[in-house]
Biopython code that builds the backbone (N, CA, C, O; Angstrom):
import numpy as np
from Bio.PDB.StructureBuilder import StructureBuilder

atoms = [
    (1, "UNK", "N", (-8.975, 25.583, -35.182)),
    (1, "UNK", "CA", (-8.822, 26.703, -35.533)),
    (1, "UNK", "C", (-7.633, 27.036, -34.313)),
    (1, "UNK", "O", (-7.872, 26.694, -33.155)),
    (2, "UNK", "N", (-6.548, 27.618, -34.610)),
    (2, "UNK", "CA", (-5.665, 27.833, -33.702)),
    (2, "UNK", "C", (-6.013, 29.096, -33.336)),
    (2, "UNK", "O", (-6.644, 29.879, -34.046)),
    (3, "UNK", "N", (-5.408, 29.409, -31.681)),
    (3, "UNK", "CA", (-5.779, 30.598, -30.953)),
    (3, "UNK", "C", (-5.202, 31.863, -31.888)),
    (3, "UNK", "O", (-5.596, 32.967, -31.513)),
    (4, "UNK", "N", (-4.358, 31.848, -33.005)),
    (4, "UNK", "CA", (-3.713, 32.754, -33.309)),
    (4, "UNK", "C", (-4.702, 33.574, -34.668)),
    (4, "UNK", "O", (-4.914, 34.750, -34.963)),
    (5, "UNK", "N", (-5.121, 32.254, -35.237)),
    (5, "UNK", "CA", (-6.387, 32.621, -36.299)),
    (5, "UNK", "C", (-7.494, 33.578, -35.581)),
    (5, "UNK", "O", (-7.851, 34.731, -35.824)),
    (6, "UNK", "N", (-7.979, 32.414, -34.375)),
    (6, "UNK", "CA", (-9.422, 32.711, -33.868)),
    (6, "UNK", "C", (-8.771, 34.230, -32.813)),
    (6, "UNK", "O", (-9.472, 34.437, -31.823)),
    (7, "UNK", "N", (-8.164, 34.717, -32.900)),
    (7, "UNK", "CA", (-7.835, 36.171, -32.296)),
    (7, "UNK", "C", (-7.981, 37.095, -33.637)),
    (7, "UNK", "O", (-8.713, 38.071, -33.796)),
    (8, "UNK", "N", (-6.838, 36.348, -34.778)),
    (8, "UNK", "CA", (-7.106, 37.566, -35.958)),
    (8, "UNK", "C", (-8.414, 37.719, -36.588)),
    (8, "UNK", "O", (-8.734, 38.789, -37.106)),
    (9, "UNK", "N", (-9.154, 36.747, -36.572)),
    (9, "UNK", "CA", (-10.322, 36.842, -36.833)),
    (9, "UNK", "C", (-11.567, 37.799, -36.216)),
    (9, "UNK", "O", (-12.397, 38.502, -36.792)),
    (10, "UNK", "N", (-11.288, 37.468, -34.554)),
    (10, "UNK", "CA", (-11.997, 38.324, -33.739)),
    (10, "UNK", "C", (-11.592, 39.742, -33.990)),
    (10, "UNK", "O", (-12.462, 40.483, -34.446)),
    (11, "UNK", "N", (-10.297, 40.272, -33.740)),
    (11, "UNK", "CA", (-9.768, 41.578, -34.289)),
    (11, "UNK", "C", (-10.411, 42.069, -35.473)),
    (11, "UNK", "O", (-11.277, 42.942, -35.420)),
    (12, "UNK", "N", (-10.073, 41.612, -36.395)),
    (12, "UNK", "CA", (-10.480, 41.946, -37.753)),
    (12, "UNK", "C", (-12.080, 42.299, -37.743)),
    (12, "UNK", "O", (-12.437, 43.311, -38.345)),
    (13, "UNK", "N", (-12.987, 41.541, -37.118)),
    (13, "UNK", "CA", (-14.558, 41.891, -37.070)),
    (13, "UNK", "C", (-14.600, 43.099, -36.313)),
    (13, "UNK", "O", (-15.182, 44.078, -36.783)),
    (14, "UNK", "N", (-13.775, 43.165, -34.636)),
    (14, "UNK", "CA", (-14.212, 44.436, -34.513)),
    (14, "UNK", "C", (-13.375, 45.647, -35.116)),
    (14, "UNK", "O", (-13.752, 46.809, -34.969)),
    (15, "UNK", "N", (-12.431, 45.367, -35.676)),
    (15, "UNK", "CA", (-12.153, 46.445, -36.755)),
    (15, "UNK", "C", (-13.090, 46.848, -37.667)),
    (15, "UNK", "O", (-13.323, 48.054, -37.751)),
    (16, "UNK", "N", (-13.701, 46.033, -38.400)),
    (16, "UNK", "CA", (-14.394, 46.162, -39.072)),
    (16, "UNK", "C", (-16.192, 47.108, -38.754)),
    (16, "UNK", "O", (-16.987, 47.736, -39.452)),
    (17, "UNK", "N", (-16.112, 46.776, -37.613)),
    (17, "UNK", "CA", (-17.153, 47.185, -36.847)),
    (17, "UNK", "C", (-17.116, 48.532, -36.601)),
    (17, "UNK", "O", (-17.914, 49.393, -36.970)),
    (18, "UNK", "N", (-16.004, 48.651, -35.868)),
    (18, "UNK", "CA", (-14.971, 50.115, -35.641)),
    (18, "UNK", "C", (-15.265, 51.233, -36.636)),
    (18, "UNK", "O", (-15.860, 52.290, -36.424)),
    (19, "UNK", "N", (-14.808, 50.849, -37.589)),
    (19, "UNK", "CA", (-14.866, 51.642, -38.707)),
    (19, "UNK", "C", (-16.414, 51.560, -39.134)),
    (19, "UNK", "O", (-16.932, 52.617, -38.774)),
    (20, "UNK", "N", (-16.914, 51.120, -39.464)),
    (20, "UNK", "CA", (-18.391, 50.902, -39.484)),
    (20, "UNK", "C", (-19.093, 52.105, -38.880)),
    (20, "UNK", "O", (-19.728, 53.031, -39.385)),
    (21, "UNK", "N", (-18.749, 51.769, -37.552)),
    (21, "UNK", "CA", (-19.396, 53.193, -36.670)),
    (21, "UNK", "C", (-18.703, 54.610, -36.882)),
    (21, "UNK", "O", (-19.338, 55.630, -36.616)),
    (22, "UNK", "N", (-17.366, 54.672, -37.375)),
    (22, "UNK", "CA", (-16.760, 55.613, -37.609)),
    (22, "UNK", "C", (-16.834, 56.406, -38.466)),
    (22, "UNK", "O", (-16.817, 57.628, -38.320)),
    (23, "UNK", "N", (-16.959, 55.579, -39.846)),
    (23, "UNK", "CA", (-17.638, 56.028, -41.253)),
    (23, "UNK", "C", (-19.115, 56.390, -41.215)),
    (23, "UNK", "O", (-19.626, 56.923, -42.200)),
    (24, "UNK", "N", (-19.872, 56.107, -40.046)),
    (24, "UNK", "CA", (-21.163, 56.691, -40.488)),
    (24, "UNK", "C", (-21.447, 58.379, -40.220)),
    (24, "UNK", "O", (-20.774, 58.987, -39.387)),
    (25, "UNK", "N", (-22.329, 58.932, -40.880)),
    (25, "UNK", "CA", (-22.768, 59.822, -41.238)),
    (25, "UNK", "C", (-22.726, 60.432, -39.811)),
    (25, "UNK", "O", (-23.522, 59.994, -38.980)),
    (26, "UNK", "N", (-21.632, 61.663, -39.383)),
    (26, "UNK", "CA", (-22.203, 62.347, -38.349)),
    (26, "UNK", "C", (-23.116, 63.165, -37.917)),
    (26, "UNK", "O", (-23.463, 63.266, -36.741)),
    (27, "UNK", "N", (-23.578, 63.831, -38.913)),
    (27, "UNK", "CA", (-24.897, 64.468, -38.873)),
    (27, "UNK", "C", (-26.226, 63.724, -38.633)),
    (27, "UNK", "O", (-27.145, 64.152, -37.936)),
    (28, "UNK", "N", (-26.208, 62.573, -39.292)),
    (28, "UNK", "CA", (-27.429, 61.489, -39.231)),
    (28, "UNK", "C", (-26.978, 60.899, -37.630)),
    (28, "UNK", "O", (-27.846, 60.731, -36.774)),
    (29, "UNK", "N", (-26.141, 60.736, -37.476)),
    (29, "UNK", "CA", (-26.116, 60.106, -35.960)),
    (29, "UNK", "C", (-26.449, 61.433, -34.811)),
    (29, "UNK", "O", (-27.108, 61.132, -33.816)),
    (30, "UNK", "N", (-26.145, 62.378, -34.918)),
    (30, "UNK", "CA", (-26.269, 63.351, -34.182)),
    (30, "UNK", "C", (-27.890, 63.740, -34.763)),
    (30, "UNK", "O", (-28.388, 64.505, -33.937)),
    (31, "UNK", "N", (-28.550, 63.552, -35.540)),
    (31, "UNK", "CA", (-30.046, 63.592, -35.761)),
    (31, "UNK", "C", (-30.815, 62.547, -35.242)),
    (31, "UNK", "O", (-32.040, 62.612, -35.137)),
    (32, "UNK", "N", (-30.074, 61.496, -34.884)),
    (32, "UNK", "CA", (-31.044, 60.103, -34.241)),
    (32, "UNK", "C", (-30.396, 60.702, -32.732)),
    (32, "UNK", "O", (-30.697, 59.829, -31.918)),
    (33, "UNK", "N", (-29.861, 61.484, -32.217)),
    (33, "UNK", "CA", (-29.601, 61.579, -30.565)),
    (33, "UNK", "C", (-30.584, 62.226, -30.123)),
    (33, "UNK", "O", (-30.973, 63.276, -30.633)),
    (34, "UNK", "N", (-31.153, 61.628, -29.025)),
    (34, "UNK", "CA", (-32.263, 62.205, -28.036)),
    (34, "UNK", "C", (-31.399, 63.541, -26.915)),
    (34, "UNK", "O", (-30.827, 63.422, -25.831)),
    (35, "UNK", "N", (-31.635, 64.642, -27.722)),
    (35, "UNK", "CA", (-30.691, 65.832, -26.990)),
    (35, "UNK", "C", (-31.065, 67.136, -27.051)),
    (35, "UNK", "O", (-32.272, 67.082, -26.813)),
    (36, "UNK", "N", (-30.765, 68.321, -27.229)),
    (36, "UNK", "CA", (-31.113, 69.583, -27.066)),
    (36, "UNK", "C", (-31.044, 69.571, -28.779)),
    (36, "UNK", "O", (-30.258, 68.937, -29.482)),
    (37, "UNK", "N", (-32.062, 70.428, -29.171)),
    (37, "UNK", "CA", (-31.839, 71.010, -30.480)),
    (37, "UNK", "C", (-30.370, 72.025, -31.004)),
    (37, "UNK", "O", (-29.649, 72.028, -32.002)),
    (38, "UNK", "N", (-30.433, 72.840, -29.698)),
    (38, "UNK", "CA", (-28.817, 73.502, -29.863)),
    (38, "UNK", "C", (-27.791, 72.952, -29.981)),
    (38, "UNK", "O", (-26.912, 73.466, -30.673)),
    (39, "UNK", "N", (-27.571, 71.617, -29.275)),
    (39, "UNK", "CA", (-26.753, 70.699, -28.901)),
    (39, "UNK", "C", (-26.399, 70.042, -30.495)),
    (39, "UNK", "O", (-25.332, 70.009, -31.107)),
    (40, "UNK", "N", (-27.384, 69.686, -30.763)),
    (40, "UNK", "CA", (-27.753, 68.864, -32.450)),
    (40, "UNK", "C", (-26.688, 69.712, -33.423)),
    (40, "UNK", "O", (-25.679, 69.329, -34.015)),
    (41, "UNK", "N", (-27.368, 71.093, -33.338)),
    (41, "UNK", "CA", (-27.291, 72.155, -34.105)),
    (41, "UNK", "C", (-25.429, 72.488, -34.025)),
    (41, "UNK", "O", (-24.704, 72.474, -35.020)),
    (42, "UNK", "N", (-25.113, 72.677, -33.070)),
    (42, "UNK", "CA", (-23.673, 73.114, -32.911)),
    (42, "UNK", "C", (-22.837, 71.654, -33.372)),
    (42, "UNK", "O", (-21.980, 71.727, -34.253)),
    (43, "UNK", "N", (-23.132, 70.434, -32.760)),
    (43, "UNK", "CA", (-22.615, 69.229, -33.260)),
    (43, "UNK", "C", (-22.395, 69.162, -34.818)),
    (43, "UNK", "O", (-21.454, 68.598, -35.376)),
    (44, "UNK", "N", (-23.235, 69.710, -35.306)),
    (44, "UNK", "CA", (-23.173, 69.406, -36.831)),
    (44, "UNK", "C", (-22.519, 70.667, -37.552)),
    (44, "UNK", "O", (-21.826, 70.583, -38.566)),
    (45, "UNK", "N", (-22.815, 71.761, -36.934)),
    (45, "UNK", "CA", (-22.006, 72.765, -37.468)),
    (45, "UNK", "C", (-20.351, 72.959, -36.881)),
    (45, "UNK", "O", (-19.600, 73.694, -37.523)),
    (46, "UNK", "N", (-19.943, 72.385, -35.866)),
    (46, "UNK", "CA", (-18.534, 72.535, -35.607)),
    (46, "UNK", "C", (-17.861, 72.266, -36.490)),
    (46, "UNK", "O", (-17.311, 73.094, -37.216)),
    (47, "UNK", "N", (-17.765, 70.831, -36.610)),
    (47, "UNK", "CA", (-16.682, 70.220, -37.849)),
    (47, "UNK", "C", (-16.538, 71.282, -39.177)),
    (47, "UNK", "O", (-15.547, 71.418, -39.894)),
    (48, "UNK", "N", (-17.368, 71.730, -39.238)),
    (48, "UNK", "CA", (-17.194, 72.569, -40.640)),
    (48, "UNK", "C", (-16.794, 74.108, -40.871)),
    (48, "UNK", "O", (-16.853, 74.777, -41.903)),
    (49, "UNK", "N", (-16.236, 74.560, -39.181)),
    (49, "UNK", "CA", (-15.603, 75.472, -39.077)),
    (49, "UNK", "C", (-14.070, 75.151, -39.313)),
    (49, "UNK", "O", (-13.433, 74.423, -38.552)),
    (50, "UNK", "N", (-13.547, 75.745, -40.411)),
    (50, "UNK", "CA", (-12.183, 76.002, -40.661)),
    (50, "UNK", "C", (-11.095, 76.713, -39.451)),
    (50, "UNK", "O", (-10.999, 77.916, -39.211)),
    (51, "UNK", "N", (-10.284, 75.527, -38.751)),
    (51, "UNK", "CA", (-9.667, 76.069, -37.875)),
    (51, "UNK", "C", (-8.251, 76.821, -38.517)),
    (51, "UNK", "O", (-7.490, 76.480, -39.422)),
    (52, "UNK", "N", (-8.280, 78.086, -37.539)),
    (52, "UNK", "CA", (-7.258, 79.114, -37.743)),
    (52, "UNK", "C", (-6.089, 79.062, -36.388)),
    (52, "UNK", "O", (-6.302, 79.035, -35.176)),
    (53, "UNK", "N", (-4.695, 79.060, -37.225)),
    (53, "UNK", "CA", (-3.983, 79.474, -35.729)),
    (53, "UNK", "C", (-3.450, 80.779, -35.768)),
    (53, "UNK", "O", (-2.419, 81.132, -35.196)),
    (54, "UNK", "N", (-4.283, 81.577, -36.553)),
    (54, "UNK", "CA", (-3.583, 83.108, -36.423)),
    (54, "UNK", "C", (-3.639, 83.628, -34.791)),
    (54, "UNK", "O", (-2.604, 83.993, -34.233)),
    (55, "UNK", "N", (-4.435, 83.624, -34.366)),
    (55, "UNK", "CA", (-4.743, 84.307, -33.106)),
    (55, "UNK", "C", (-4.175, 83.773, -32.285)),
    (55, "UNK", "O", (-4.050, 84.622, -31.403)),
    (56, "UNK", "N", (-3.481, 82.410, -31.801)),
    (56, "UNK", "CA", (-2.982, 81.808, -31.427)),
    (56, "UNK", "C", (-1.228, 82.243, -31.494)),
    (56, "UNK", "O", (-0.439, 82.440, -30.570)),
    (57, "UNK", "N", (-1.029, 82.290, -33.018)),
    (57, "UNK", "CA", (0.491, 82.661, -33.082)),
    (57, "UNK", "C", (0.683, 84.285, -32.622)),
    (57, "UNK", "O", (1.713, 84.763, -32.147)),
    (58, "UNK", "N", (-0.482, 84.943, -32.868)),
    (58, "UNK", "CA", (-0.340, 86.282, -31.929)),
    (58, "UNK", "C", (-0.087, 86.543, -30.577)),
    (58, "UNK", "O", (0.715, 87.358, -30.121)),
    (59, "UNK", "N", (-1.057, 85.560, -29.793)),
    (59, "UNK", "CA", (-1.040, 85.258, -28.127)),
    (59, "UNK", "C", (0.488, 84.887, -28.203)),
    (59, "UNK", "O", (1.278, 85.587, -27.569)),
    (60, "UNK", "N", (0.910, 83.905, -28.889)),
    (60, "UNK", "CA", (2.214, 83.613, -28.324)),
    (60, "UNK", "C", (3.599, 84.700, -28.914)),
    (60, "UNK", "O", (4.650, 84.883, -28.300)),
    (61, "UNK", "N", (3.326, 85.135, -29.874)),
    (61, "UNK", "CA", (4.468, 86.435, -30.016)),
    (61, "UNK", "C", (4.368, 87.302, -29.275)),
    (61, "UNK", "O", (5.441, 87.773, -28.896)),
    (62, "UNK", "N", (3.133, 87.908, -28.733)),
    (62, "UNK", "CA", (3.282, 88.725, -27.495)),
    (62, "UNK", "C", (3.761, 88.417, -26.156)),
    (62, "UNK", "O", (4.171, 89.219, -25.317)),
    (63, "UNK", "N", (3.637, 86.895, -26.041)),
    (63, "UNK", "CA", (4.263, 86.169, -24.652)),
    (63, "UNK", "C", (5.750, 86.202, -24.951)),
    (63, "UNK", "O", (6.617, 86.340, -24.089)),
    (64, "UNK", "N", (5.962, 86.065, -26.235)),
    (64, "UNK", "CA", (7.550, 85.909, -26.408)),
    (64, "UNK", "C", (8.521, 86.862, -26.184)),
    (64, "UNK", "O", (9.667, 86.933, -25.738)),
    (65, "UNK", "N", (7.131, 88.008, -26.938)),
    (65, "UNK", "CA", (7.756, 89.595, -26.497)),
    (65, "UNK", "C", (8.296, 90.019, -24.945)),
    (65, "UNK", "O", (9.410, 90.468, -24.677)),
    (66, "UNK", "N", (7.247, 89.762, -24.055)),
    (66, "UNK", "CA", (7.270, 89.968, -22.885)),
    (66, "UNK", "C", (8.049, 89.055, -22.095)),
    (66, "UNK", "O", (8.378, 89.377, -20.953)),
    (67, "UNK", "N", (8.356, 88.021, -22.557)),
    (67, "UNK", "CA", (8.760, 87.314, -21.363)),
    (67, "UNK", "C", (10.212, 86.336, -21.994)),
    (67, "UNK", "O", (10.367, 85.120, -22.106)),
    (68, "UNK", "N", (10.942, 87.281, -22.254)),
    (68, "UNK", "CA", (12.203, 86.985, -23.362)),
    (68, "UNK", "C", (13.198, 86.721, -22.180)),
    (68, "UNK", "O", (12.827, 86.888, -21.019)),
    (69, "UNK", "N", (14.686, 86.235, -22.542)),
    (69, "UNK", "CA", (15.625, 85.835, -22.052)),
    (69, "UNK", "C", (15.657, 86.824, -20.741)),
    (69, "UNK", "O", (15.356, 86.502, -19.592)),
    (70, "UNK", "N", (16.030, 87.910, -21.133)),
    (70, "UNK", "CA", (16.238, 88.923, -19.764)),
    (70, "UNK", "C", (15.266, 88.905, -18.736)),
    (70, "UNK", "O", (15.559, 89.191, -17.575)),
    (71, "UNK", "N", (13.877, 88.515, -19.172)),
    (71, "UNK", "CA", (12.587, 88.827, -18.147)),
    (71, "UNK", "C", (12.146, 87.249, -18.156)),
    (71, "UNK", "O", (11.039, 86.900, -18.566)),
    (72, "UNK", "N", (13.197, 86.268, -17.627)),
    (72, "UNK", "CA", (12.581, 85.110, -17.649)),
    (72, "UNK", "C", (12.542, 84.539, -15.881)),
    (72, "UNK", "O", (12.638, 83.359, -15.541)),
    (73, "UNK", "N", (12.402, 85.554, -15.081)),
    (73, "UNK", "CA", (11.976, 84.863, -13.936)),
    (73, "UNK", "C", (10.260, 85.637, -13.533)),
    (73, "UNK", "O", (9.821, 85.670, -12.383)),
    (74, "UNK", "N", (9.589, 86.137, -14.623)),
    (74, "UNK", "CA", (8.376, 86.909, -14.219)),
    (74, "UNK", "C", (7.328, 85.829, -13.895)),
    (74, "UNK", "O", (7.131, 85.046, -14.825)),
    (75, "UNK", "N", (6.831, 85.684, -13.117)),
    (75, "UNK", "CA", (5.701, 84.662, -12.912)),
    (75, "UNK", "C", (4.436, 84.745, -13.728)),
    (75, "UNK", "O", (4.214, 85.730, -14.431)),
    (76, "UNK", "N", (3.838, 84.013, -13.669)),
    (76, "UNK", "CA", (2.655, 83.453, -14.745)),
    (76, "UNK", "C", (1.728, 84.684, -14.685)),
    (76, "UNK", "O", (1.572, 85.427, -15.654)),
    (77, "UNK", "N", (0.999, 84.893, -13.256)),
    (77, "UNK", "CA", (0.355, 86.363, -13.207)),
    (77, "UNK", "C", (0.536, 86.892, -13.812)),
    (77, "UNK", "O", (-0.110, 86.913, -14.860)),
    (78, "UNK", "N", (1.861, 87.937, -13.487)),
    (78, "UNK", "CA", (2.360, 89.017, -13.728)),
    (78, "UNK", "C", (2.577, 89.151, -15.365)),
    (78, "UNK", "O", (2.542, 90.202, -16.004)),
    (79, "UNK", "N", (2.861, 87.526, -15.993)),
    (79, "UNK", "CA", (3.153, 87.640, -17.684)),
    (79, "UNK", "C", (1.648, 87.654, -18.341)),
    (79, "UNK", "O", (1.392, 88.033, -19.484)),
    (80, "UNK", "N", (0.797, 87.207, -17.470)),
    (80, "UNK", "CA", (-0.735, 87.148, -18.213)),
    (80, "UNK", "C", (-1.080, 88.965, -18.012)),
    (80, "UNK", "O", (-1.533, 89.484, -19.032)),
    (81, "UNK", "N", (-0.943, 89.644, -17.133)),
    (81, "UNK", "CA", (-1.314, 91.068, -16.594)),
    (81, "UNK", "C", (-0.571, 91.815, -18.226)),
    (81, "UNK", "O", (-1.093, 92.304, -19.227)),
    (82, "UNK", "N", (0.837, 91.574, -17.810)),
    (82, "UNK", "CA", (1.537, 92.465, -19.003)),
    (82, "UNK", "C", (1.171, 92.129, -20.450)),
    (82, "UNK", "O", (1.211, 92.961, -21.355)),
    (83, "UNK", "N", (0.851, 90.986, -20.587)),
    (83, "UNK", "CA", (0.224, 90.400, -22.011)),
    (83, "UNK", "C", (-1.045, 91.312, -22.092)),
    (83, "UNK", "O", (-1.117, 92.351, -22.749)),
    (84, "UNK", "N", (-1.860, 90.862, -21.458)),
    (84, "UNK", "CA", (-3.605, 91.697, -21.552)),
    (84, "UNK", "C", (-2.901, 93.560, -21.768)),
    (84, "UNK", "O", (-3.220, 94.287, -22.709)),
    (85, "UNK", "N", (-2.161, 93.862, -20.902)),
    (85, "UNK", "CA", (-2.031, 95.343, -20.861)),
    (85, "UNK", "C", (-1.559, 95.734, -22.591)),
    (85, "UNK", "O", (-2.318, 96.301, -23.378)),
    (86, "UNK", "N", (-0.366, 95.350, -22.868)),
    (86, "UNK", "CA", (0.050, 95.227, -24.122)),
    (86, "UNK", "C", (-0.595, 95.084, -25.137)),
    (86, "UNK", "O", (-0.571, 95.884, -26.072)),
    (87, "UNK", "N", (-1.351, 93.906, -25.096)),
    (87, "UNK", "CA", (-2.542, 93.675, -26.172)),
    (87, "UNK", "C", (-4.039, 94.793, -26.632)),
    (87, "UNK", "O", (-4.562, 95.251, -27.648)),
    (88, "UNK", "N", (-4.220, 94.815, -25.236)),
    (88, "UNK", "CA", (-5.315, 96.010, -25.244)),
    (88, "UNK", "C", (-4.841, 97.453, -25.914)),
    (88, "UNK", "O", (-5.480, 98.036, -26.790)),
    (89, "UNK", "N", (-3.148, 98.084, -25.122)),
    (89, "UNK", "CA", (-2.954, 98.984, -25.731)),
    (89, "UNK", "C", (-2.969, 99.125, -26.826)),
    (89, "UNK", "O", (-3.786, 99.806, -27.445)),
    (90, "UNK", "N", (-1.903, 98.396, -27.355)),
    (90, "UNK", "CA", (-2.121, 98.391, -28.944)),
    (90, "UNK", "C", (-3.433, 98.487, -29.899)),
    (90, "UNK", "O", (-3.550, 99.090, -30.965)),
    (91, "UNK", "N", (-4.316, 97.764, -29.240)),
    (91, "UNK", "CA", (-6.078, 98.076, -29.832)),
    (91, "UNK", "C", (-6.513, 99.433, -29.532)),
    (91, "UNK", "O", (-7.043, 100.056, -30.452)),
    (92, "UNK", "N", (-6.386, 99.962, -28.465)),
    (92, "UNK", "CA", (-6.476, 101.027, -28.062)),
    (92, "UNK", "C", (-5.762, 102.189, -28.850)),
    (92, "UNK", "O", (-6.455, 103.178, -29.092)),
    (93, "UNK", "N", (-4.592, 102.181, -29.233)),
    (93, "UNK", "CA", (-3.910, 102.653, -30.082)),
    (93, "UNK", "C", (-4.125, 102.727, -31.484)),
    (93, "UNK", "O", (-3.956, 103.738, -32.166)),
    (94, "UNK", "N", (-4.519, 101.577, -31.901)),
    (94, "UNK", "CA", (-4.774, 101.408, -33.440)),
    (94, "UNK", "C", (-6.283, 101.895, -33.863)),
    (94, "UNK", "O", (-6.646, 102.128, -35.016)),
    (95, "UNK", "N", (-7.140, 102.003, -32.588)),
    (95, "UNK", "CA", (-8.390, 103.007, -32.562)),
    (95, "UNK", "C", (-8.182, 104.424, -32.665)),
    (95, "UNK", "O", (-8.775, 105.082, -33.520)),
    (96, "UNK", "N", (-7.363, 104.945, -31.835)),
    (96, "UNK", "CA", (-7.236, 106.436, -31.937)),
    (96, "UNK", "C", (-6.496, 106.573, -33.051)),
    (96, "UNK", "O", (-6.958, 107.610, -33.525)),
    (97, "UNK", "N", (-5.424, 106.109, -33.972)),
    (97, "UNK", "CA", (-4.798, 106.487, -34.639)),
    (97, "UNK", "C", (-5.385, 105.997, -35.993)),
    (97, "UNK", "O", (-4.698, 106.007, -37.014)),
    (98, "UNK", "N", (-6.643, 105.579, -35.973)),
    (98, "UNK", "CA", (-7.410, 105.662, -37.185)),
    (98, "UNK", "C", (-8.417, 106.394, -37.193)),
    (98, "UNK", "O", (-9.206, 106.466, -36.251)),
    (99, "UNK", "N", (-8.554, 107.345, -38.798)),
    (99, "UNK", "CA", (-9.137, 108.447, -38.939)),
    (99, "UNK", "C", (-10.680, 107.925, -39.172)),
    (99, "UNK", "O", (-11.072, 107.071, -39.967)),
    (100, "UNK", "N", (-11.577, 108.857, -38.046)),
    (100, "UNK", "CA", (-12.931, 108.570, -37.847)),
    (100, "UNK", "C", (-13.655, 108.549, -38.886)),
    (100, "UNK", "O", (-14.668, 107.852, -38.814)),
    (101, "UNK", "N", (-13.396, 109.258, -40.119)),
    (101, "UNK", "CA", (-14.037, 109.592, -40.948)),
    (101, "UNK", "C", (-13.796, 108.243, -42.105)),
    (101, "UNK", "O", (-12.657, 108.071, -42.540)),
    (102, "UNK", "N", (-14.771, 107.454, -42.494)),
    (102, "UNK", "CA", (-14.998, 106.503, -43.384)),
    (102, "UNK", "C", (-14.595, 106.475, -44.868)),
    (102, "UNK", "O", (-13.854, 105.730, -45.509)),
    (103, "UNK", "N", (-15.501, 107.778, -45.260)),
    (103, "UNK", "CA", (-15.492, 108.019, -46.855)),
    (103, "UNK", "C", (-14.770, 109.448, -47.037)),
    (103, "UNK", "O", (-14.905, 110.430, -46.307)),
    (104, "UNK", "N", (-13.976, 109.326, -48.182)),
    (104, "UNK", "CA", (-13.913, 110.854, -48.539)),
    (104, "UNK", "C", (-14.620, 111.741, -48.650)),
    (104, "UNK", "O", (-15.469, 111.498, -49.508)),
    (105, "UNK", "N", (-14.722, 112.665, -48.225)),
    (105, "UNK", "CA", (-16.414, 113.788, -48.379)),
    (105, "UNK", "C", (-16.123, 114.385, -49.958)),
    (105, "UNK", "O", (-17.123, 114.827, -50.523)),
    (106, "UNK", "N", (-15.211, 114.420, -50.493)),
    (106, "UNK", "CA", (-14.680, 114.768, -51.857)),
    (106, "UNK", "C", (-15.527, 113.982, -52.766)),
    (106, "UNK", "O", (-16.300, 114.329, -53.658)),
    (107, "UNK", "N", (-15.115, 112.611, -52.219)),
    (107, "UNK", "CA", (-15.721, 111.758, -53.432)),
    (107, "UNK", "C", (-17.165, 111.303, -53.083)),
    (107, "UNK", "O", (-17.735, 110.429, -53.735)),
    (108, "UNK", "N", (-17.675, 111.875, -52.125)),
    (108, "UNK", "CA", (-19.292, 111.405, -51.615)),
    (108, "UNK", "C", (-19.856, 112.627, -52.271)),
    (108, "UNK", "O", (-20.847, 112.301, -52.925)),
    (109, "UNK", "N", (-19.597, 113.948, -52.349)),
    (109, "UNK", "CA", (-20.137, 114.868, -52.891)),
    (109, "UNK", "C", (-19.621, 114.745, -54.678)),
    (109, "UNK", "O", (-20.081, 115.638, -55.390)),
    (110, "UNK", "N", (-19.113, 114.159, -55.066)),
    (110, "UNK", "CA", (-19.211, 113.973, -56.695)),
    (110, "UNK", "C", (-19.639, 112.528, -56.710)),
    (110, "UNK", "O", (-19.071, 112.008, -57.671)),
    (111, "UNK", "N", (-20.195, 111.869, -56.238)),
    (111, "UNK", "CA", (-21.398, 110.739, -56.638)),
    (111, "UNK", "C", (-22.518, 111.388, -56.253)),
    (111, "UNK", "O", (-23.507, 110.956, -56.844)),
    (112, "UNK", "N", (-22.779, 112.395, -55.371)),
    (112, "UNK", "CA", (-24.427, 112.856, -55.143)),
    (112, "UNK", "C", (-24.201, 113.748, -56.341)),
    (112, "UNK", "O", (-25.253, 113.762, -56.979)),
    (113, "UNK", "N", (-23.539, 114.288, -56.759)),
    (113, "UNK", "CA", (-23.450, 115.270, -57.770)),
    (113, "UNK", "C", (-23.811, 114.468, -59.292)),
    (113, "UNK", "O", (-24.774, 114.958, -59.880)),
    (114, "UNK", "N", (-23.353, 113.674, -59.753)),
    (114, "UNK", "CA", (-23.674, 112.589, -60.303)),
    (114, "UNK", "C", (-24.829, 111.948, -60.343)),
    (114, "UNK", "O", (-25.281, 111.837, -61.482)),
    (115, "UNK", "N", (-25.538, 111.433, -59.395)),
    (115, "UNK", "CA", (-26.906, 110.963, -59.178)),
    (115, "UNK", "C", (-27.714, 112.126, -59.471)),
    (115, "UNK", "O", (-28.476, 111.850, -60.398)),
    (116, "UNK", "N", (-27.852, 113.234, -59.091)),
    (116, "UNK", "CA", (-28.517, 114.506, -59.252)),
    (116, "UNK", "C", (-28.255, 114.916, -60.898)),
    (116, "UNK", "O", (-29.276, 115.138, -61.549)),
    (117, "UNK", "N", (-27.106, 115.011, -61.511)),
    (117, "UNK", "CA", (-27.237, 115.163, -62.730)),
    (117, "UNK", "C", (-28.150, 113.547, -63.753)),
    (117, "UNK", "O", (-29.041, 113.630, -64.599)),
    (118, "UNK", "N", (-27.534, 112.405, -63.268)),
    (118, "UNK", "CA", (-28.408, 111.509, -64.186)),
    (118, "UNK", "C", (-30.041, 111.721, -64.070)),
    (118, "UNK", "O", (-30.699, 111.213, -64.978)),
    (119, "UNK", "N", (-30.758, 112.432, -63.023)),
    (119, "UNK", "CA", (-32.126, 112.363, -62.938)),
    (119, "UNK", "C", (-32.544, 113.341, -63.307)),
    (119, "UNK", "O", (-33.762, 113.523, -63.328)),
]
sb = StructureBuilder()
sb.init_structure("model")
sb.init_model(0)
sb.init_chain("A")
sb.init_seg("    ")
for serial, (resi, resn, name, xyz) in enumerate(atoms, 1):
    if name == "N":
        sb.init_residue(resn, " ", resi, " ")
    sb.init_atom(name, np.array(xyz, "f"), 0.0, 1.0, " ", f" {name:<3s}", serial, name[0])
structure = sb.get_structure()
């Protein structure tokens, strides 16, 4: 057997072993580990969460708004502070502008009247 064939056979056997290890069901692997139950539950649950980039995109959008061509000399702590303030002020303004009443009073009264008539 030549050195090349020996190397190929070793590598192919290692590859198949690696594939078997990676293909093993992750949940089964975590169930067999001797670690805390919370860690097992988290490790089994975490891969099922769909990643979303929405919050990250919003964060970078705010950073782009704060640190643009005209304000490119801002230091990182200053940018972080401005992003924090900008985001929290927007949240505060949204909360303040919302109507604190979640139900239309007329609609509630009509529904109550209909319920009384049905009885």
